[in-house]
N, C-alpha and C positions, 0 to 999 in steps of 0.2 A: 813339848805337850801337844796336844791339838787344841784348836781351839775349840772344839763340841767334838763334846763323847757321849754315845749311843752304846748306852749296852741293854739288849734282851728285850730292847722296847714290845711289847705287844700294846694289839688294840683291837676290841671285837667291837662288834654293833651287833645284838642281836645273835643267830649263830653263824653270822658273815663275822669271818675273821680278814681283820684289811690286815694289817699291818703281825705277823709271825710271830717274833720274837729275834725281830733284828738288832747288831752291833756293826757301829758305823765310825770312825775316826772324821771330820774334818780339820782343816787347816786352816793357821792365819792365813788372808790372804790369795786365799783361791775361790776358781770359776769353779763352784761341783754345780754340775748338775742331776737330781733324777729324775730318771727316763723313766718309761712302760705308758703299755694303754692303759685307760680306762678304764678303774678300777681298781689298780696292779697294788695299789697304799701308798702310791708316793705323796699323792698331795694329804695324806695323811699323816705322816709323817711330817712333812712341813708344819700344819697346825699343832701339832704335837709340841717341838718344835718354838713356834709363837704362843704358847699356850693356849690358843684358842678350845683344842682338844684335849683331856687327863688322860695318859696312855694305862691300860688297867695294872701292864706287868712296868718295869725295866726301869731305866736315871735316863737324866738328857744331862750334862756339867758342860756347862758355857766359862774356862776360861778354869776359872779356882771355885766354881760357886757353884752348886750343882742347882738346876732353876726345872723340873722334876714339872714339882704341883705351884709353881708362881704362879702370879696371872698375868692376864701378861704386858700391862705396861708397868709392870717391875724387872720386865729384863732387860738385856742393848742389844735389842733384836729390833726390824723394822719393816714392814710385807708391804709390798705393791705386789696388788690385785688385777684384776683381765681390765675392770671400769674402771678403772682412774679412782674414783671416789673423791673427785675436789667438790668444793664448795661451790655450784652455781650463782650463789649470790652472789660471790669476793672475785675482787680479781687475784689474777697468779701471783702477784709479793705480796698480798692477805693471806692466798692457800698455804704458800711455804711457809712464810710467816707462825702459821698454822699454831704449829705444834713447837716453837719457840718463848711462843707465847703462853700457854697452857706452863709453860717451866716459870718465869714468870724473869726469863731473860729481858732485860732493859730497852726500851722501844726504836733507838738511836743500832745497837749492837740488832739488834734479831733481826734488823731492815736492810746491815751488811751483810749479814752471815745467809741470810737469804738472798737477796740480789747477785752476791759470790754462787751458789747455786745455780741459782739459775740461770747465770753465764755460764759454770762447769758445766749444762746441756743444749749454750748457744744457745739460747734463750730470751736472750737479757734487753729489746728489743721486743719483744711480748709482756713487761712485765706490769702494766697496770690494763692488760687488757682480761677482759671474760673468756673461763674458757671453752664457751658455747662457739665465742671468734675465735677457735685453733682447731686445727687437723684435730685426727686423732693419736700419728705422730708424737706431735705439740703438747698433748695431752698424757698424750704415753711419759713425755721426758719430763713432763713440771710433777709426773705421783714417781714419778725417784725425785725429780732434788728437793722435794716434796721430804721424802723419804730420807734420803744423801744428809740433809739441812742436821737434821737432829746425830749424823757422829755418831749412826748403835757399829759394834762389834763384826755385827751380821745380815744383809740384806737377803727378802727372804721372798720370794715374787714367784708370785703362784702365777703359771701360760702367763706373763704380763700380753703378749706380744700378738697371741690368741683369735684379739676380734681387726687385727690389720689385715689390711690389704697385701697380696703374695709378695711386691714392689717395695711395698714402703720396712715389712717385718723383715726383708734382709737387710732391708735400712740399720736399721735401727734394729738389726742385731751386729753391726758392725757398729755403732754405738753404746749399745751397751757393753760391749766386750771395755772401749774405751771409759767410755767413765771405771768402769772396776778398778783396771789399771792404773788410772789418774788416782780416784780417788783408793784406791790402797783395802776398801772395804772385803771379806765374808762375799763372797754371791753364792745362796743355792737358789736354784732357776728349776720354776721343774716346767716340763713339759711335755705332750709325746711324741711329737718332732725329729723324726732321731736326725735329720740335714741339717734342724737350728743346735740342738746337746751333739751333732762334731764342732761344727763347726765354734761354737762358741767355745769349749768347755777345756778347764784342767785336767779336770778328771768330767767320768759321767757314772751315776754310779745305778744298774741296771735291775728296773722290777719288774715282778712275776710274780702274781698270784699271792703276796702280801710276805715276798722273800728277794732277797735280794740274790742277782742269777753274778752276778755280774760286776766288780771295779777297776776304772784302769781309764789310763787315757783313750783319750777316740782311738787313737794309733791300735792299741791295743786291743780290745776291745772289739773293733771291725779286723782286724789282721787274726791276732788272734783271743774269740769266743772260747766261751767256754762253755758251753751248753747250747743244743740244743733250740732253744726259744732262743736267745746272745744272734746266734748266727744269722736264725732267720727274721729278725724285729728288725737288727742293723745294716739293710738292705737283702741284695739276694746272697743267696750261697749252696753251693751243693753238698750236698751231701753225702755222701759216701758206705755204705755199711753193708753185711755179710761176702761175700763175692766179691765186689768189687773193692770194699776194704780192702778184703785177703792178698784181689792182684795188686795192688800197689803200696802196702806196707805190715801185710804178714799176717800183726794180729790180729786181724776182723776189729780192731776197736772204731767204733762211726767218725770218719775222716769232715771235714769243711776244708771246701776253695772255694773264691774269691771269683767268682766268671771274668774277671776281667783278666784275672792272677793265671790265664791258663790259655795254651794256643793252638791252633791249630797246624799238625806235620800232615804228610805224605804217609800214608801205611804205611813203605818203606822205611821209612825217618829212624833212625837206630839210637837210640834216648840213653840218655851220660846218667857216673852213678851217679850224679845230684840232681838226675831227673826223675819225676813218674811219671806213666802214662795208662792210657787205655785205651784200646782200640777197639772201633766202629762203625756204626753210618749215620753220616751227617743228611740230617734228615727234615729241616729247615734252614732259612737263611730268612732274616726279617730286616729288612732297614727302619732302620727310627731315624732317620736325621745326622746328630752324630754321631751314633753307634750302631752300627750291627748284630742283632744278636745270634745264632748260631746253637744248634741244640744236637746231642750230638748223640746214638742208642746206642754205650759201650755194652760188647757183648755179651759183657759183667753182668749184667742187666739196669746199670745204671742209666738216668738222664741226664747227661749233661751241657749247660747255658754253660755255650761262651760269650763276652761281648770284645768288642775292638771298636774303639775309634775307628773314627771310617777318616781320618787323614792317613791312620797308618796303612790302612789296606791298599794304597795300589802300589807298598812301598813291597811289599810279599812277591816272594819268587813267582808261589807259587795261587794261584784260586781256584778258591772249595764252591763247588757248589750239590746240588741237593740231592743225593743218592752216592755221593763219594763213600769211597772205602780211607779214612781220617784214625791222626791219632790225634787225641784231647794229651796234652805236654803241659809239665808246670813244674816248680822248682819243688822240692824235698822240703824246702822249709818253709813258703808259701803256704802249707796248708797246717791244718792242726786235728788234734787229736782234743774230741768233745765230748763231752756227758750225756747220758739223755735228760 
């Protein structure tokens, strides 16, 4: 049985439906990310799991216990926020001990457990400092240690890296995943950053307008998007419809194909039975440092974007320029049908 079971969860704020009756299972020990744009419902779901919001409908179960309407302090979960919420007048050691102290853990034991948690985030050398003496990344790791020391079944993380600069954010993504693996605790992570979700998650739950569009591994949701929204939200995708779709698929169903999965061949190239191809005019070539983007206006009506690493280009037998008649070619198993 899944560690967390969500069934028919619904939440409205006035006339706005924030969460529209979602169902989701979350497994023990997994790093799962709720991903979506602002207002998609992901944070509201996190707050209902935490107990900060009560659902209008639906059930949330943690283990074998229904927690739908339990107050936050009666749930075996803990939350890490973007603003860290550390007590400025307490040392790092005292901050991490605080939750244990409210649970009446003996002084020596809480000091031991707190130092163990601080060590797990590699900050034992700052245990006697105050929060303002730490960098943003260090404060975020201490906020994690303070949450982990209580050994919750589930740790909820509400865009905890949003205030960090890009380099520090990327470093913390690696650290978060390491900490989660070592602790063995279920992490439910909320973000609107697609790359962050792809880098860290065992599974991604893609939200849009209060509904779940798709659930899957990073590879599944990227390579096999279920809907137009998922295809467009996670990176760039070529969507073939109408005449273009019929030309390569026969059925006329909408097809998604990622730009990096397409190669360019001369219009005389004969594709194999395992390949799809559309002929068209190469209208744009844009050099972007690591990559070059090619734009093909297909005769069947589609505008196709092709991305190639520049290190690959010198090995090609043929060089292409704007105005060339070309074929956009891809393996059939690299495309997927999508719903609108």
